[in-house]
C-alpha positions as CSV (number, residue, x, y, z in Angstrom):
1,X,-49.6,75.9,-36.8
2,X,-51.4,77.1,-33.7
3,X,-53.9,75.3,-31.5
4,X,-56.4,77.0,-29.2
5,X,-57.6,75.2,-26.0
6,X,-61.3,74.6,-25.9
7,X,-61.4,74.8,-22.1
8,X,-59.3,78.0,-21.9
9,X,-59.6,80.1,-25.2
10,X,-56.7,82.3,-24.1
11,X,-54.3,79.3,-24.1
12,X,-52.5,78.8,-27.4
13,X,-50.0,76.1,-28.4
14,X,-47.7,76.6,-31.4
15,X,-46.2,73.9,-33.6
16,X,-43.5,74.1,-36.2
17,X,-44.5,71.5,-38.8
18,X,-42.4,70.3,-41.7
19,X,-44.6,68.8,-44.4
20,X,-44.4,68.4,-48.2
21,X,-45.6,71.3,-50.3
22,X,-49.3,71.0,-51.1
23,X,-50.4,69.1,-48.0
24,X,-53.9,69.9,-47.0
25,X,-54.4,71.6,-43.7
26,X,-56.9,68.9,-42.5
27,X,-54.2,66.3,-43.0
28,X,-51.6,68.3,-41.2
29,X,-54.0,68.8,-38.2
30,X,-54.8,65.0,-38.2
31,X,-51.1,64.1,-38.1
32,X,-50.4,66.7,-35.3
33,X,-53.3,65.5,-33.3
34,X,-52.2,61.8,-33.5
35,X,-49.2,62.8,-31.3
36,X,-51.5,63.0,-28.3
37,X,-52.8,59.5,-28.7
38,X,-49.2,58.2,-28.9
39,X,-48.2,60.2,-25.8
40,X,-51.2,58.9,-23.8
41,X,-50.3,55.3,-24.9
42,X,-46.7,55.7,-23.6
43,X,-47.9,57.3,-20.3
44,X,-50.4,54.4,-19.8
45,X,-47.6,51.9,-20.5
46,X,-45.4,53.6,-18.0
47,X,-48.1,53.5,-15.3
48,X,-49.5,50.0,-15.9
49,X,-46.6,48.0,-17.4
50,X,-43.4,49.4,-16.1
51,X,-42.1,50.9,-19.3
52,X,-39.9,53.3,-17.4
53,X,-38.6,50.8,-14.9
54,X,-35.6,49.6,-16.8
55,X,-32.1,51.1,-16.3
56,X,-30.4,51.0,-19.7
57,X,-27.2,49.0,-19.8
58,X,-27.3,47.5,-23.2
59,X,-29.4,48.1,-26.3
60,X,-30.6,44.5,-26.6
61,X,-31.9,44.4,-23.0
62,X,-33.5,47.9,-23.4
63,X,-35.2,46.8,-26.7
64,X,-36.5,43.6,-25.2
65,X,-37.9,45.5,-22.2
66,X,-39.6,48.1,-24.4
67,X,-41.0,45.4,-26.6
68,X,-42.4,43.3,-23.8
69,X,-43.9,46.4,-22.0
70,X,-45.6,47.5,-25.2
71,X,-46.9,44.0,-25.9
72,X,-48.3,43.8,-22.3
73,X,-50.0,47.1,-22.8
74,X,-51.5,46.0,-26.1
75,X,-52.7,42.8,-24.4
76,X,-54.3,44.6,-21.5
77,X,-55.9,47.1,-23.9
78,X,-57.4,44.2,-26.0
79,X,-58.7,42.5,-22.8
80,X,-60.3,45.8,-21.6
81,X,-61.9,46.3,-25.0
82,X,-63.2,42.7,-25.0
83,X,-64.6,43.1,-21.5
84,X,-66.3,46.3,-22.5
85,X,-67.9,44.7,-25.5
86,X,-69.1,41.8,-23.4
87,X,-70.5,44.1,-20.8
88,X,-72.3,46.1,-23.6
89,X,-73.7,42.9,-25.1
90,X,-74.9,41.7,-21.6
91,X,-76.5,45.1,-21.0
92,X,-78.3,44.9,-24.3
93,X,-79.6,41.4,-23.9
94,X,-80.3,41.8,-20.1
95,X,-78.4,38.6,-19.4
96,X,-76.0,38.3,-16.5
97,X,-72.3,38.5,-17.5
98,X,-70.3,35.4,-17.8
99,X,-67.3,34.6,-15.5
100,X,-63.9,35.7,-16.6
101,X,-61.9,33.0,-18.5
102,X,-58.9,34.0,-16.2
103,X,-58.7,31.9,-13.1
104,X,-56.3,32.4,-10.2
105,X,-54.3,29.3,-9.0
106,X,-52.0,30.2,-6.1
107,X,-49.8,33.1,-7.1
108,X,-50.5,32.8,-10.9
109,X,-53.3,33.3,-13.3
110,X,-54.4,30.8,-15.9
111,X,-56.6,31.1,-18.9
112,X,-59.4,28.5,-18.6
113,X,-61.4,27.6,-21.6
114,X,-65.0,26.5,-21.0
115,X,-65.4,22.8,-21.3
116,X,-68.6,21.4,-22.6
117,X,-70.0,18.4,-20.6
118,X,-70.7,15.4,-22.8
119,X,-74.3,14.5,-22.9
120,X,-74.9,11.3,-21.1
121,X,-76.7,8.6,-23.1
122,X,-79.2,6.7,-21.0
123,X,-78.1,3.2,-20.2
124,X,-80.5,0.5,-21.1
125,X,-82.2,-1.0,-18.1
126,X,-83.1,-4.7,-17.9
């Protein structure tokens, strides 16, 4: 399989693909293209979550580090998507955006859930 760059038509990339007999070309292209999304995910995790900061000593420690780094990246990605949706909704409704539920206390961050003030019942006056 060969791929031509859209920005530089003279640049070609070649792939040797092993696939079952009868697979459609569109499916093979989709699978080969998914590699780039995975590569970008690993690169972002290295940059943002320290995926490449562990020196391998034992498999268990390495596996825990990889798992926690990927979990942190998934969490940050979900937060970014949630913030993007909230910003989009705020722009559509023309309302100011709400404060973040994350509050800083000293050296740590805490997730604060909004509390609703109980409505005060008027006291009877005599």
